[in-house]
PADREN-403282 format. One line per 8 residues: number of its first residue (from 1); their letters; for each residue x negated, y negated, z negated of N, C-alpha, C, O. Coordinates in steps of 0.2 Angstrom, whole numbers, padded with zeros to 4 digits, always signed. Layout:
<sites>
NUM> a> X Y Z X Y Z X Y Z X Y Z ~ ...
</sites>
This chain:
<sites>
1> mrrfelhv> -0045 +0173 -0032 -0039 +0169 -0033 -0034 +0172 -0037 -0033 +0178 -0037 ~ -0032 +0167 -0042 -0027 +0170 -0047 -0020 +0170 -0044 -0018 +0166 -0040 ~ -0016 +0175 -0047 -0009 +0176 -0045 -0005 +0172 -0050 -0006 +0173 -0056 ~ +0000 +0168 -0048 +0004 +0164 -0052 +0011 +0166 -0052 +0015 +0163 -0055 ~ +0013 +0172 -0049 +0020 +0173 -0048 +0023 +0176 -0054 +0029 +0175 -0054 ~ +0020 +0178 -0059 +0023 +0181 -0065 +0025 +0175 -0070 +0030 +0175 -0073 ~ +0021 +0170 -0071 +0022 +0165 -0076 +0021 +0158 -0073 +0017 +0157 -0069 ~ +0025 +0153 -0075 +0024 +0146 -0073 +0018 +0144 -0076 +0014 +0140 -0073
9> fpsqrsdd> +0017 +0146 -0082 +0011 +0143 -0086 +0007 +0150 -0088 +0008 +0152 -0094 ~ +0003 +0153 -0084 -0001 +0159 -0085 -0007 +0157 -0090 -0009 +0152 -0091 ~ -0009 +0162 -0094 -0015 +0162 -0098 -0021 +0161 -0094 -0021 +0164 -0088 ~ -0026 +0158 -0096 -0032 +0157 -0093 -0036 +0164 -0093 -0040 +0165 -0089 ~ -0034 +0168 -0098 -0038 +0174 -0099 -0035 +0180 -0095 -0039 +0185 -0094 ~ -0029 +0180 -0093 -0025 +0185 -0090 -0020 +0183 -0086 -0015 +0180 -0089 ~ -0019 +0185 -0080 -0014 +0183 -0075 -0007 +0186 -0077 -0002 +0184 -0076 ~ -0007 +0192 -0081 -0001 +0195 -0083 +0002 +0193 -0089 +0007 +0196 -0092
17> kpmsddai> -0001 +0188 -0093 +0002 +0185 -0099 +0003 +0178 -0098 +0000 +0174 -0094 ~ +0008 +0175 -0102 +0009 +0168 -0102 +0004 +0164 -0106 +0000 +0167 -0110 ~ +0004 +0158 -0105 +0000 +0154 -0109 +0002 +0154 -0117 +0008 +0155 -0118 ~ -0003 +0154 -0121 -0001 +0155 -0128 +0003 +0149 -0131 +0003 +0143 -0128 ~ +0007 +0150 -0136 +0010 +0145 -0140 +0005 +0139 -0142 +0007 +0133 -0141 ~ -0001 +0141 -0145 -0006 +0136 -0147 -0008 +0132 -0141 -0009 +0126 -0142 ~ -0009 +0135 -0135 -0011 +0131 -0129 -0006 +0126 -0127 -0007 +0120 -0126 ~ +0000 +0128 -0127 +0006 +0124 -0125 +0006 +0118 -0131 +0006 +0112 -0129
25> ndaidtmg> +0006 +0120 -0137 +0006 +0114 -0142 +0000 +0110 -0142 +0001 +0104 -0143 ~ -0006 +0113 -0140 -0012 +0108 -0140 -0011 +0103 -0134 -0013 +0097 -0134 ~ -0008 +0105 -0128 -0006 +0101 -0123 -0002 +0096 -0125 -0003 +0090 -0123 ~ +0004 +0098 -0128 +0008 +0092 -0130 +0005 +0087 -0135 +0007 +0081 -0135 ~ +0001 +0090 -0140 -0003 +0085 -0144 -0007 +0080 -0140 -0008 +0074 -0141 ~ -0011 +0083 -0135 -0015 +0079 -0131 -0011 +0074 -0127 -0014 +0068 -0126 ~ -0005 +0075 -0125 -0001 +0070 -0122 +0002 +0064 -0126 +0005 +0060 -0124 ~ +0000 +0065 -0133 +0002 +0060 -0137 +0008 +0061 -0141 +0011 +0057 -0145
33> ykgvmvgh> +0011 +0068 -0141 +0017 +0069 -0145 +0016 +0073 -0151 +0020 +0077 -0153 ~ +0010 +0073 -0154 +0008 +0077 -0160 +0013 +0074 -0166 +0014 +0068 -0167 ~ +0016 +0079 -0169 +0020 +0078 -0174 +0028 +0075 -0172 +0032 +0074 -0176 ~ +0028 +0075 -0165 +0035 +0073 -0162 +0038 +0079 -0159 +0044 +0080 -0159 ~ +0034 +0083 -0155 +0037 +0088 -0151 +0033 +0094 -0152 +0027 +0094 -0152 ~ +0036 +0100 -0151 +0032 +0106 -0151 +0035 +0110 -0145 +0040 +0109 -0143 ~ +0031 +0115 -0143 +0033 +0119 -0137 +0040 +0122 -0137 +0044 +0121 -0132 ~ +0042 +0124 -0143 +0049 +0127 -0143 +0054 +0122 -0142 +0060 +0123 -0140
41> gvrtmfss> +0053 +0116 -0145 +0057 +0110 -0144 +0058 +0108 -0137 +0064 +0106 -0135 ~ +0054 +0109 -0132 +0054 +0108 -0125 +0059 +0113 -0122 +0063 +0112 -0118 ~ +0059 +0119 -0125 +0064 +0125 -0122 +0071 +0123 -0124 +0076 +0123 -0120 ~ +0072 +0120 -0130 +0078 +0118 -0133 +0081 +0112 -0129 +0087 +0112 -0127 ~ +0076 +0107 -0127 +0078 +0102 -0124 +0081 +0104 -0116 +0086 +0101 -0114 ~ +0077 +0108 -0114 +0079 +0111 -0107 +0085 +0114 -0107 +0090 +0113 -0103 ~ +0086 +0119 -0112 +0093 +0122 -0112 +0099 +0118 -0113 +0104 +0118 -0110 ~ +0098 +0113 -0118 +0103 +0108 -0119 +0105 +0104 -0113 +0111 +0103 -0111
49> smneqnfk> +0100 +0101 -0109 +0100 +0098 -0103 +0104 +0101 -0098 +0108 +0099 -0095 ~ +0102 +0108 -0097 +0105 +0112 -0091 +0112 +0113 -0093 +0117 +0113 -0089 ~ +0114 +0115 -0099 +0121 +0116 -0101 +0125 +0110 -0100 +0131 +0111 -0098 ~ +0123 +0104 -0102 +0127 +0098 -0101 +0128 +0097 -0094 +0133 +0094 -0092 ~ +0123 +0099 -0089 +0125 +0098 -0082 +0128 +0104 -0079 +0129 +0105 -0073 ~ +0131 +0108 -0084 +0136 +0114 -0082 +0132 +0119 -0078 +0136 +0123 -0074 ~ +0126 +0120 -0079 +0122 +0126 -0075 +0125 +0133 -0079 +0127 +0132 -0085 ~ +0125 +0138 -0075 +0127 +0144 -0078 +0123 +0147 -0083 +0117 +0147 -0083
57> adaierql> +0126 +0149 -0089 +0122 +0150 -0095 +0117 +0156 -0094 +0112 +0156 -0096 ~ +0119 +0161 -0089 +0115 +0167 -0088 +0109 +0164 -0084 +0103 +0167 -0084 ~ +0109 +0159 -0080 +0104 +0157 -0076 +0099 +0153 -0080 +0093 +0153 -0079 ~ +0102 +0150 -0085 +0098 +0146 -0090 +0093 +0151 -0094 +0087 +0150 -0095 ~ +0097 +0156 -0096 +0093 +0161 -0100 +0088 +0165 -0096 +0082 +0166 -0099 ~ +0089 +0166 -0090 +0084 +0169 -0086 +0078 +0164 -0085 +0072 +0166 -0085 ~ +0079 +0158 -0084 +0074 +0153 -0083 +0070 +0153 -0090 +0064 +0151 -0089 ~ +0073 +0154 -0095 +0069 +0153 -0102 +0066 +0160 -0103 +0063 +0161 -0109
65> ahkesrrf> +0067 +0165 -0099 +0064 +0172 -0099 +0066 +0176 -0106 +0063 +0179 -0109 ~ +0073 +0174 -0107 +0076 +0178 -0113 +0081 +0183 -0110 +0084 +0182 -0104 ~ +0082 +0188 -0113 +0087 +0193 -0111 +0094 +0189 -0113 +0094 +0185 -0117 ~ +0099 +0190 -0109 +0105 +0187 -0110 +0107 +0188 -0117 +0109 +0194 -0119 ~ +0108 +0183 -0121 +0110 +0184 -0128 +0114 +0178 -0130 +0111 +0172 -0130 ~ +0120 +0178 -0132 +0124 +0173 -0134 +0121 +0170 -0140 +0122 +0164 -0141 ~ +0118 +0174 -0145 +0116 +0172 -0151 +0111 +0167 -0150 +0111 +0161 -0153 ~ +0106 +0168 -0145 +0100 +0163 -0144 +0103 +0157 -0140 +0101 +0151 -0142
73> anetqr> +0108 +0158 -0135 +0110 +0153 -0132 +0114 +0147 -0136 +0113 +0141 -0136 ~ +0117 +0150 -0141 +0120 +0146 -0146 +0115 +0142 -0150 +0116 +0136 -0152 ~ +0110 +0145 -0152 +0105 +0142 -0156 +0101 +0137 -0153 +0099 +0132 -0156 ~ +0101 +0137 -0146 +0097 +0132 -0142 +0101 +0126 -0141 +0098 +0121 -0138 ~ +0107 +0126 -0142 +0112 +0121 -0140 +0112 +0116 -0146 +0113 +0118 -0152 ~ +0110 +0110 -0145 +0110 +0104 -0150 +0114 +0098 -0148 +0114 +0093 -0152
</sites>
């Protein structure tokens, strides 16, 4: 049985690694969003939505698995 507590989307090859960027982008393409959305765009959309709903910035950063960084938080705000 695989352990999933480390990552929401674990790699198929290793429980201790996240799913690759290519795998995420392939899934987005398969869902019909090829040329419209990429994996990092989902992160940006999540961050913007949570900030608009006044969630704490440090909680948002933790969910995105980033070290707390004001530089990154500012970059994902659109």
